[in-house]
A tleap script that builds the chain and sets N, CA, C and O, in Angstrom:
source leaprc.protein.ff14SB
mol = sequence {
  NMET ILE SER ALA PHE PHE LYS ILE LEU SER
  VAL ALA ILE LEU LEU THR GLY LEU LEU ALA
  ILE MET VAL ILE LYS ASN ILE SER ALA GLU
  LYS GLN LYS TYR ILE ASN GLU LEU GLU LEU
  THR LEU ARG GLU GLU GLN LYS ILE ASN GLU
  LEU TYR LYS ILE GLU TRP ASP HIE LEU VAL
  SER PRO MET ASN ILE LYS LYS ILE SER GLU
  MET ILE ILE THR ASN ASP TYR GLU LYS TYR
  PHE VAL VAL LEU ASP ASN GLU ASP ILE GLU
  GLU ASN ASN GLU LEU PHE ASN ASP VAL ILE
  GLU VAL TYR GLU THR SER THR ILE ASN GLN
  ASN LEU ALA CARG
}
set mol.1.N position { -136.914 -38.345 96.426 }
set mol.1.CA position { -136.794 -37.051 95.809 }
set mol.1.C position { -135.355 -36.778 95.351 }
set mol.1.O position { -135.114 -36.320 94.234 }
set mol.2.N position { -134.418 -37.071 96.240 }
set mol.2.CA position { -133.022 -36.838 95.905 }
set mol.2.C position { -132.586 -37.805 94.808 }
set mol.2.O position { -131.837 -37.419 93.910 }
set mol.3.N position { -133.038 -39.044 94.868 }
set mol.3.CA position { -132.654 -40.004 93.839 }
set mol.3.C position { -133.233 -39.598 92.483 }
set mol.3.O position { -132.583 -39.794 91.456 }
set mol.4.N position { -134.432 -39.043 92.463 }
set mol.4.CA position { -135.027 -38.570 91.209 }
set mol.4.C position { -134.217 -37.389 90.670 }
set mol.4.O position { -133.991 -37.277 89.465 }
set mol.5.N position { -133.783 -36.512 91.578 }
set mol.5.CA position { -132.971 -35.367 91.173 }
set mol.5.C position { -131.648 -35.842 90.568 }
set mol.5.O position { -131.214 -35.321 89.541 }
set mol.6.N position { -131.001 -36.838 91.209 }
set mol.6.CA position { -129.749 -37.378 90.682 }
set mol.6.C position { -129.955 -38.076 89.344 }
set mol.6.O position { -129.096 -38.009 88.464 }
set mol.7.N position { -131.101 -38.751 89.190 }
set mol.7.CA position { -131.401 -39.398 87.917 }
set mol.7.C position { -131.546 -38.358 86.807 }
set mol.7.O position { -131.005 -38.520 85.713 }
set mol.8.N position { -132.287 -37.283 87.108 }
set mol.8.CA position { -132.475 -36.216 86.113 }
set mol.8.C position { -131.135 -35.554 85.808 }
set mol.8.O position { -130.827 -35.273 84.650 }
set mol.9.N position { -130.341 -35.307 86.847 }
set mol.9.CA position { -129.030 -34.683 86.661 }
set mol.9.C position { -128.105 -35.592 85.847 }
set mol.9.O position { -127.390 -35.110 84.969 }
set mol.10.N position { -128.110 -36.892 86.127 }
set mol.10.CA position { -127.250 -37.807 85.373 }
set mol.10.C position { -127.700 -37.912 83.917 }
set mol.10.O position { -126.863 -38.001 83.019 }
set mol.11.N position { -129.012 -37.902 83.675 }
set mol.11.CA position { -129.513 -37.925 82.298 }
set mol.11.C position { -129.118 -36.636 81.581 }
set mol.11.O position { -128.737 -36.673 80.411 }
set mol.12.N position { -129.205 -35.499 82.270 }
set mol.12.CA position { -128.824 -34.217 81.673 }
set mol.12.C position { -127.327 -34.206 81.348 }
set mol.12.O position { -126.923 -33.731 80.287 }
set mol.13.N position { -126.512 -34.728 82.259 }
set mol.13.CA position { -125.068 -34.794 82.011 }
set mol.13.C position { -124.779 -35.729 80.846 }
set mol.13.O position { -123.929 -35.434 80.005 }
set mol.14.N position { -125.482 -36.856 80.795 }
set mol.14.CA position { -125.312 -37.801 79.693 }
set mol.14.C position { -125.687 -37.154 78.363 }
set mol.14.O position { -124.957 -37.292 77.381 }
set mol.15.N position { -126.818 -36.451 78.321 }
set mol.15.CA position { -127.245 -35.784 77.085 }
set mol.15.C position { -126.267 -34.677 76.691 }
set mol.15.O position { -125.970 -34.501 75.509 }
set mol.16.N position { -125.771 -33.938 77.674 }
set mol.16.CA position { -124.795 -32.884 77.392 }
set mol.16.C position { -123.506 -33.493 76.837 }
set mol.16.O position { -122.914 -32.956 75.901 }
set mol.17.N position { -123.078 -34.604 77.413 }
set mol.17.CA position { -121.882 -35.286 76.915 }
set mol.17.C position { -122.071 -35.788 75.493 }
set mol.17.O position { -121.179 -35.639 74.657 }
set mol.18.N position { -123.241 -36.388 75.210 }
set mol.18.CA position { -123.527 -36.850 73.850 }
set mol.18.C position { -123.562 -35.687 72.865 }
set mol.18.O position { -123.044 -35.784 71.752 }
set mol.19.N position { -124.178 -34.592 73.289 }
set mol.19.CA position { -124.230 -33.403 72.432 }
set mol.19.C position { -122.822 -32.872 72.164 }
set mol.19.O position { -122.510 -32.482 71.039 }
set mol.20.N position { -121.974 -32.855 73.188 }
set mol.20.CA position { -120.593 -32.385 73.018 }
set mol.20.C position { -119.831 -33.295 72.060 }
set mol.20.O position { -119.068 -32.818 71.220 }
set mol.21.N position { -120.038 -34.611 72.187 }
set mol.21.CA position { -119.375 -35.554 71.278 }
set mol.21.C position { -119.835 -35.324 69.847 }
set mol.21.O position { -119.022 -35.352 68.923 }
set mol.22.N position { -121.134 -35.098 69.653 }
set mol.22.CA position { -121.656 -34.854 68.302 }
set mol.22.C position { -121.065 -33.578 67.712 }
set mol.22.O position { -120.714 -33.545 66.533 }
set mol.23.N position { -120.953 -32.533 68.521 }
set mol.23.CA position { -120.386 -31.269 68.042 }
set mol.23.C position { -118.921 -31.465 67.663 }
set mol.23.O position { -118.473 -30.979 66.625 }
set mol.24.N position { -118.180 -32.176 68.504 }
set mol.24.CA position { -116.761 -32.408 68.221 }
set mol.24.C position { -116.592 -33.229 66.951 }
set mol.24.O position { -115.718 -32.936 66.136 }
set mol.25.N position { -117.426 -34.263 66.775 }
set mol.25.CA position { -117.342 -35.072 65.552 }
set mol.25.C position { -117.698 -34.241 64.328 }
set mol.25.O position { -117.084 -34.400 63.273 }
set mol.26.N position { -118.686 -33.353 64.456 }
set mol.26.CA position { -119.070 -32.494 63.336 }
set mol.26.C position { -117.926 -31.555 62.970 }
set mol.26.O position { -117.642 -31.345 61.791 }
set mol.27.N position { -117.276 -30.997 63.974 }
set mol.27.CA position { -116.137 -30.109 63.716 }
set mol.27.C position { -115.008 -30.897 63.052 }
set mol.27.O position { -114.368 -30.404 62.123 }
set mol.28.N position { -114.766 -32.114 63.525 }
set mol.28.CA position { -113.718 -32.944 62.926 }
set mol.28.C position { -114.039 -33.273 61.476 }
set mol.28.O position { -113.154 -33.264 60.621 }
set mol.29.N position { -115.312 -33.566 61.199 }
set mol.29.CA position { -115.711 -33.874 59.820 }
set mol.29.C position { -115.535 -32.652 58.925 }
set mol.29.O position { -115.087 -32.775 57.784 }
set mol.30.N position { -115.888 -31.466 59.442 }
set mol.30.CA position { -115.709 -30.238 58.658 }
set mol.30.C position { -114.229 -29.969 58.407 }
set mol.30.O position { -113.842 -29.560 57.313 }
set mol.31.N position { -113.406 -30.199 59.424 }
set mol.31.CA position { -111.965 -30.010 59.243 }
set mol.31.C position { -111.420 -30.971 58.201 }
set mol.31.O position { -110.602 -30.585 57.366 }
set mol.32.N position { -111.866 -32.221 58.244 }
set mol.32.CA position { -111.402 -33.208 57.274 }
set mol.32.C position { -111.844 -32.822 55.864 }
set mol.32.O position { -111.083 -32.968 54.908 }
set mol.33.N position { -113.074 -32.332 55.742 }
set mol.33.CA position { -113.573 -31.889 54.434 }
set mol.33.C position { -112.733 -30.716 53.927 }
set mol.33.O position { -112.371 -30.671 52.751 }
set mol.34.N position { -112.426 -29.775 54.807 }
set mol.34.CA position { -111.612 -28.616 54.436 }
set mol.34.C position { -110.202 -29.055 54.024 }
set mol.34.O position { -109.643 -28.534 53.059 }
set mol.35.N position { -109.636 -30.011 54.760 }
set mol.35.CA position { -108.302 -30.522 54.420 }
set mol.35.C position { -108.324 -31.188 53.053 }
set mol.35.O position { -107.399 -31.011 52.260 }
set mol.36.N position { -109.376 -31.955 52.771 }
set mol.36.CA position { -109.491 -32.603 51.458 }
set mol.36.C position { -109.590 -31.570 50.338 }
set mol.36.O position { -108.978 -31.733 49.282 }
set mol.37.N position { -110.367 -30.500 50.571 }
set mol.37.CA position { -110.476 -29.435 49.566 }
set mol.37.C position { -109.122 -28.768 49.341 }
set mol.37.O position { -108.753 -28.473 48.205 }
set mol.38.N position { -108.386 -28.530 50.421 }
set mol.38.CA position { -107.058 -27.919 50.295 }
set mol.38.C position { -106.099 -28.833 49.536 }
set mol.38.O position { -105.289 -28.360 48.738 }
set mol.39.N position { -106.188 -30.133 49.781 }
set mol.39.CA position { -105.329 -31.070 49.050 }
set mol.39.C position { -105.649 -31.054 47.561 }
set mol.39.O position { -104.742 -31.096 46.730 }
set mol.40.N position { -106.939 -30.994 47.220 }
set mol.40.CA position { -107.322 -30.920 45.807 }
set mol.40.C position { -106.805 -29.636 45.171 }
set mol.40.O position { -106.282 -29.652 44.057 }
set mol.41.N position { -106.954 -28.526 45.887 }
set mol.41.CA position { -106.460 -27.250 45.375 }
set mol.41.C position { -104.944 -27.300 45.190 }
set mol.41.O position { -104.415 -26.801 44.196 }
set mol.42.N position { -104.257 -27.902 46.146 }
set mol.42.CA position { -102.801 -28.024 46.057 }
set mol.42.C position { -102.396 -28.854 44.846 }
set mol.42.O position { -101.464 -28.491 44.128 }
set mol.43.N position { -103.086 -29.959 44.616 }
set mol.43.CA position { -102.769 -30.791 43.447 }
set mol.43.C position { -102.985 -30.022 42.151 }
set mol.43.O position { -102.169 -30.107 41.234 }
set mol.44.N position { -104.090 -29.266 42.070 }
set mol.44.CA position { -104.354 -28.476 40.861 }
set mol.44.C position { -103.265 -27.431 40.651 }
set mol.44.O position { -102.791 -27.245 39.531 }
set mol.45.N position { -102.868 -26.751 41.717 }
set mol.45.CA position { -101.815 -25.742 41.614 }
set mol.45.C position { -100.484 -26.381 41.209 }
set mol.45.O position { -99.728 -25.805 40.427 }
set mol.46.N position { -100.206 -27.561 41.740 }
set mol.46.CA position { -98.965 -28.242 41.369 }
set mol.46.C position { -98.974 -28.631 39.900 }
set mol.46.O position { -97.941 -28.556 39.234 }
set mol.47.N position { -100.134 -29.049 39.383 }
set mol.47.CA position { -100.228 -29.376 37.959 }
set mol.47.C position { -99.970 -28.138 37.113 }
set mol.47.O position { -99.238 -28.194 36.126 }
set mol.48.N position { -100.578 -27.013 37.505 }
set mol.48.CA position { -100.381 -25.764 36.758 }
set mol.48.C position { -98.914 -25.342 36.824 }
set mol.48.O position { -98.333 -24.951 35.812 }
set mol.49.N position { -98.317 -25.421 38.015 }
set mol.49.CA position { -96.910 -25.047 38.159 }
set mol.49.C position { -96.004 -25.965 37.356 }
set mol.49.O position { -94.990 -25.524 36.816 }
set mol.50.N position { -96.368 -27.245 37.276 }
set mol.50.CA position { -95.575 -28.180 36.475 }
set mol.50.C position { -95.645 -27.798 34.998 }
set mol.50.O position { -94.646 -27.878 34.283 }
set mol.51.N position { -96.832 -27.382 34.545 }
set mol.51.CA position { -96.960 -26.928 33.158 }
set mol.51.C position { -96.107 -25.689 32.911 }
set mol.51.O position { -95.428 -25.587 31.889 }
set mol.52.N position { -96.146 -24.738 33.863 }
set mol.52.CA position { -95.311 -23.546 33.719 }
set mol.52.C position { -93.837 -23.925 33.688 }
set mol.52.O position { -93.061 -23.361 32.916 }
set mol.53.N position { -93.453 -24.882 34.528 }
set mol.53.CA position { -92.054 -25.304 34.563 }
set mol.53.C position { -91.656 -25.929 33.228 }
set mol.53.O position { -90.571 -25.663 32.711 }
set mol.54.N position { -92.536 -26.758 32.676 }
set mol.54.CA position { -92.241 -27.376 31.377 }
set mol.54.C position { -92.106 -26.297 30.311 }
set mol.54.O position { -91.188 -26.335 29.492 }
set mol.55.N position { -93.039 -25.318 30.326 }
set mol.55.CA position { -92.964 -24.239 29.339 }
set mol.55.C position { -91.691 -23.429 29.531 }
set mol.55.O position { -91.036 -23.074 28.551 }
set mol.56.N position { -91.327 -23.131 30.776 }
set mol.56.CA position { -90.123 -22.344 31.040 }
set mol.56.C position { -88.881 -23.110 30.606 }
set mol.56.O position { -87.974 -22.541 29.998 }
set mol.57.N position { -88.840 -24.409 30.922 }
set mol.57.CA position { -87.698 -25.220 30.489 }
set mol.57.C position { -87.584 -25.227 28.975 }
set mol.57.O position { -86.482 -25.218 28.425 }
set mol.58.N position { -88.727 -25.243 28.305 }
set mol.58.CA position { -88.710 -25.205 26.839 }
set mol.58.C position { -88.193 -23.856 26.344 }
set mol.58.O position { -87.449 -23.787 25.366 }
set mol.59.N position { -88.596 -22.781 27.034 }
set mol.59.CA position { -88.179 -21.444 26.597 }
set mol.59.C position { -86.684 -21.219 26.760 }
set mol.59.O position { -86.060 -20.568 25.922 }
set mol.60.N position { -86.107 -21.749 27.824 }
set mol.60.CA position { -84.695 -21.479 28.086 }
set mol.60.C position { -83.800 -22.662 27.750 }
set mol.60.O position { -82.671 -22.746 28.232 }
set mol.61.N position { -84.286 -23.554 26.945 }
set mol.61.CA position { -83.441 -24.677 26.541 }
set mol.61.C position { -82.285 -24.147 25.693 }
set mol.61.O position { -82.419 -23.090 25.076 }
set mol.62.N position { -81.164 -24.850 25.649 }
set mol.62.CA position { -80.002 -24.374 24.880 }
set mol.62.C position { -80.309 -24.117 23.411 }
set mol.62.O position { -79.767 -23.185 22.817 }
set mol.63.N position { -81.172 -24.936 22.822 }
set mol.63.CA position { -81.503 -24.721 21.412 }
set mol.63.C position { -82.236 -23.394 21.233 }
set mol.63.O position { -81.968 -22.649 20.290 }
set mol.64.N position { -83.162 -23.105 22.146 }
set mol.64.CA position { -83.909 -21.862 22.024 }
set mol.64.C position { -83.043 -20.649 22.326 }
set mol.64.O position { -83.190 -19.605 21.691 }
set mol.65.N position { -82.145 -20.780 23.287 }
set mol.65.CA position { -81.240 -19.663 23.566 }
set mol.65.C position { -80.361 -19.393 22.354 }
set mol.65.O position { -80.113 -18.237 22.009 }
set mol.66.N position { -79.891 -20.450 21.708 }
set mol.66.CA position { -79.078 -20.274 20.504 }
set mol.66.C position { -79.904 -19.590 19.419 }
set mol.66.O position { -79.420 -18.681 18.745 }
set mol.67.N position { -81.148 -20.029 19.254 }
set mol.67.CA position { -82.009 -19.441 18.226 }
set mol.67.C position { -82.273 -17.965 18.530 }
set mol.67.O position { -82.225 -17.121 17.635 }
set mol.68.N position { -82.550 -17.664 19.794 }
set mol.68.CA position { -82.810 -16.272 20.172 }
set mol.68.C position { -81.566 -15.425 19.954 }
set mol.68.O position { -81.664 -14.303 19.456 }
set mol.69.N position { -80.394 -15.944 20.319 }
set mol.69.CA position { -79.170 -15.162 20.123 }
set mol.69.C position { -78.901 -14.933 18.638 }
set mol.69.O position { -78.443 -13.859 18.248 }
set mol.70.N position { -79.185 -15.940 17.810 }
set mol.70.CA position { -79.021 -15.740 16.367 }
set mol.70.C position { -80.001 -14.690 15.853 }
set mol.70.O position { -79.656 -13.891 14.982 }
set mol.71.N position { -81.210 -14.689 16.386 }
set mol.71.CA position { -82.191 -13.684 15.964 }
set mol.71.C position { -81.739 -12.288 16.377 }
set mol.71.O position { -81.944 -11.323 15.641 }
set mol.72.N position { -81.127 -12.182 17.549 }
set mol.72.CA position { -80.644 -10.875 17.991 }
set mol.72.C position { -79.512 -10.409 17.093 }
set mol.72.O position { -79.459 -9.238 16.717 }
set mol.73.N position { -78.608 -11.311 16.747 }
set mol.73.CA position { -77.474 -10.950 15.891 }
set mol.73.C position { -77.949 -10.507 14.515 }
set mol.73.O position { -77.425 -9.541 13.961 }
set mol.74.N position { -78.933 -11.200 13.960 }
set mol.74.CA position { -79.430 -10.854 12.622 }
set mol.74.C position { -80.472 -9.738 12.661 }
set mol.74.O position { -81.050 -9.384 11.633 }
set mol.75.N position { -80.708 -9.189 13.844 }
set mol.75.CA position { -81.684 -8.116 14.028 }
set mol.75.C position { -83.091 -8.558 13.592 }
set mol.75.O position { -83.885 -7.743 13.121 }
set mol.76.N position { -83.379 -9.817 13.748 }
set mol.76.CA position { -84.662 -10.390 13.364 }
set mol.76.C position { -85.583 -10.549 14.578 }
set mol.76.O position { -86.721 -10.997 14.438 }
set mol.77.N position { -85.099 -10.188 15.754 }
set mol.77.CA position { -85.868 -10.432 16.968 }
set mol.77.C position { -87.051 -9.497 17.118 }
set mol.77.O position { -87.935 -9.772 17.929 }
set mol.78.N position { -87.108 -8.409 16.375 }
set mol.78.CA position { -88.227 -7.478 16.495 }
set mol.78.C position { -89.537 -8.110 16.049 }
set mol.78.O position { -90.611 -7.633 16.417 }
set mol.79.N position { -89.464 -9.170 15.267 }
set mol.79.CA position { -90.686 -9.845 14.837 }
set mol.79.C position { -91.339 -10.599 15.989 }
set mol.79.O position { -92.551 -10.810 15.991 }
set mol.80.N position { -90.538 -11.004 16.963 }
set mol.80.CA position { -91.046 -11.879 18.012 }
set mol.80.C position { -91.037 -11.244 19.400 }
set mol.80.O position { -91.761 -11.698 20.286 }
set mol.81.N position { -90.243 -10.218 19.600 }
set mol.81.CA position { -90.126 -9.609 20.914 }
set mol.81.C position { -90.458 -8.127 20.831 }
set mol.81.O position { -90.319 -7.496 19.784 }
set mol.82.N position { -90.895 -7.597 21.950 }
set mol.82.CA position { -91.155 -6.164 22.035 }
set mol.82.C position { -89.833 -5.478 22.352 }
set mol.82.O position { -89.139 -5.857 23.296 }
set mol.83.N position { -89.494 -4.484 21.574 }
set mol.83.CA position { -88.249 -3.762 21.780 }
set mol.83.C position { -88.580 -2.478 22.528 }
set mol.83.O position { -89.443 -1.709 22.104 }
set mol.84.N position { -87.894 -2.252 23.640 }
set mol.84.CA position { -88.154 -1.088 24.474 }
set mol.84.C position { -87.031 -0.080 24.304 }
set mol.84.O position { -85.853 -0.437 24.299 }
set mol.85.N position { -87.410 1.173 24.166 }
set mol.85.CA position { -86.428 2.248 24.156 }
set mol.85.C position { -86.093 2.610 25.595 }
set mol.85.O position { -86.763 2.183 26.535 }
set mol.86.N position { -85.042 3.407 25.745 }
set mol.86.CA position { -84.708 3.897 27.078 }
set mol.86.C position { -85.822 4.759 27.633 }
set mol.86.O position { -86.057 4.769 28.842 }
set mol.87.N position { -86.511 5.485 26.763 }
set mol.87.CA position { -87.619 6.329 27.215 }
set mol.87.C position { -88.739 5.485 27.809 }
set mol.87.O position { -89.319 5.849 28.832 }
set mol.88.N position { -89.047 4.347 27.162 }
set mol.88.CA position { -90.087 3.466 27.688 }
set mol.88.C position { -89.719 2.946 29.071 }
set mol.88.O position { -90.557 2.873 29.970 }
set mol.89.N position { -88.466 2.594 29.219 }
set mol.89.CA position { -88.025 2.043 30.500 }
set mol.89.C position { -88.003 3.129 31.566 }
set mol.89.O position { -88.387 2.876 32.708 }
set mol.90.N position { -87.562 4.330 31.215 }
set mol.90.CA position { -87.503 5.413 32.194 }
set mol.90.C position { -88.896 5.841 32.627 }
set mol.90.O position { -89.109 6.153 33.799 }
set mol.91.N position { -89.848 5.861 31.698 }
set mol.91.CA position { -91.208 6.270 32.047 }
set mol.91.C position { -91.884 5.243 32.952 }
set mol.91.O position { -92.607 5.614 33.878 }
set mol.92.N position { -91.661 3.990 32.699 }
set mol.92.CA position { -92.298 2.922 33.473 }
set mol.92.C position { -91.234 2.082 34.165 }
set mol.92.O position { -91.187 0.863 34.002 }
set mol.93.N position { -90.399 2.730 34.923 }
set mol.93.CA position { -89.259 2.058 35.534 }
set mol.93.C position { -89.684 0.902 36.430 }
set mol.93.O position { -89.039 -0.146 36.438 }
set mol.94.N position { -90.766 1.085 37.186 }
set mol.94.CA position { -91.204 0.032 38.097 }
set mol.94.C position { -91.679 -1.198 37.337 }
set mol.94.O position { -91.509 -2.322 37.810 }
set mol.95.N position { -92.269 -1.000 36.174 }
set mol.95.CA position { -92.802 -2.131 35.416 }
set mol.95.C position { -91.706 -2.946 34.748 }
set mol.95.O position { -91.884 -4.138 34.497 }
set mol.96.N position { -90.568 -2.311 34.455 }
set mol.96.CA position { -89.525 -2.986 33.698 }
set mol.96.C position { -88.282 -3.241 34.537 }
set mol.96.O position { -87.167 -3.112 34.033 }
set mol.97.N position { -88.448 -3.594 35.790 }
set mol.97.CA position { -87.286 -3.887 36.632 }
set mol.97.C position { -86.582 -5.163 36.201 }
set mol.97.O position { -85.391 -5.333 36.462 }
set mol.98.N position { -87.306 -6.061 35.544 }
set mol.98.CA position { -86.731 -7.346 35.153 }
set mol.98.C position { -86.199 -7.354 33.728 }
set mol.98.O position { -85.828 -8.411 33.218 }
set mol.99.N position { -86.156 -6.203 33.080 }
set mol.99.CA position { -85.685 -6.155 31.695 }
set mol.99.C position { -84.187 -6.419 31.673 }
set mol.99.O position { -83.432 -5.830 32.445 }
set mol.100.N position { -83.772 -7.294 30.797 }
set mol.100.CA position { -82.352 -7.622 30.661 }
set mol.100.C position { -81.752 -6.691 29.619 }
set mol.100.O position { -82.271 -6.572 28.509 }
set mol.101.N position { -80.667 -6.037 29.977 }
set mol.101.CA position { -80.018 -5.141 29.036 }
set mol.101.C position { -78.974 -5.920 28.245 }
set mol.101.O position { -78.222 -6.716 28.808 }
set mol.102.N position { -78.935 -5.687 26.950 }
set mol.102.CA position { -77.978 -6.367 26.076 }
set mol.102.C position { -76.956 -5.335 25.626 }
set mol.102.O position { -77.312 -4.292 25.078 }
set mol.103.N position { -75.673 -5.635 25.863 }
set mol.103.CA position { -74.600 -4.736 25.474 }
set mol.103.C position { -73.805 -5.382 24.352 }
set mol.103.O position { -73.745 -6.606 24.232 }
set mol.104.N position { -73.208 -4.550 23.548 }
set mol.104.CA position { -72.309 -5.076 22.528 }
set mol.104.C position { -71.014 -5.492 23.210 }
set mol.104.O position { -70.509 -4.785 24.082 }
set mol.105.N position { -70.484 -6.631 22.814 }
set mol.105.CA position { -69.284 -7.138 23.483 }
set mol.105.C position { -68.071 -6.254 23.234 }
set mol.105.O position { -67.188 -6.172 24.087 }
set mol.106.N position { -68.009 -5.597 22.095 }
set mol.106.CA position { -66.849 -4.741 21.834 }
set mol.106.C position { -66.820 -3.574 22.814 }
set mol.106.O position { -65.746 -3.175 23.265 }
set mol.107.N position { -67.973 -3.026 23.147 }
set mol.107.CA position { -68.031 -1.917 24.103 }
set mol.107.C position { -67.599 -2.392 25.484 }
set mol.107.O position { -66.867 -1.689 26.179 }
set mol.108.N position { -68.034 -3.549 25.877 }
set mol.108.CA position { -67.665 -4.078 27.188 }
set mol.108.C position { -66.172 -4.363 27.236 }
set mol.108.O position { -65.513 -4.033 28.222 }
set mol.109.N position { -65.634 -4.964 26.198 }
set mol.109.CA position { -64.207 -5.291 26.183 }
set mol.109.C position { -63.356 -4.034 26.220 }
set mol.109.O position { -62.311 -4.027 26.870 }
set mol.110.N position { -63.768 -2.975 25.547 }
set mol.110.CA position { -62.997 -1.734 25.562 }
set mol.110.C position { -63.010 -1.117 26.953 }
set mol.110.O position { -61.995 -0.595 27.416 }
set mol.111.N position { -64.163 -1.179 27.623 }
set mol.111.CA position { -64.241 -0.586 28.957 }
set mol.111.C position { -63.411 -1.370 29.968 }
set mol.111.O position { -62.841 -0.781 30.886 }
set mol.112.N position { -63.336 -2.665 29.815 }
set mol.112.CA position { -62.562 -3.470 30.750 }
set mol.112.C position { -61.065 -3.300 30.534 }
set mol.112.O position { -60.289 -3.419 31.482 }
set mol.113.N position { -60.651 -3.026 29.315 }
set mol.113.CA position { -59.224 -2.918 29.015 }
set mol.113.C position { -58.627 -1.641 29.574 }
set mol.113.O position { -57.416 -1.578 29.788 }
set mol.114.N position { -59.418 -0.647 29.809 }
set mol.114.CA position { -58.886 0.643 30.277 }
set mol.114.C position { -58.499 0.605 31.680 }
set mol.114.O position { -58.034 1.609 32.220 }
savepdb mol mol.pdb
quit
């Protein structure tokens, strides 16, 4: 009777151990699948960021900065850029925190000389 009880108990422990191993392997497989999905997402994001970097490098290249500065000097930049008044900036101050202000150099030089 006792030996039968130990046999049943050992079989139950064996089955419980096998079940635990299967659950752990399933969790590991799910984690590996999730890691693979994250790696794919990371690669896609890196490709997109690389494209943005290429576009940004193109936008701020010395040739383009020279062209933009010439357009500003000739007052031709209104064709390509949105020109904001002080009223626009004051009304939507939070939206235009990154707006670069352009000053005339003569005004700056006069203020520094005083």
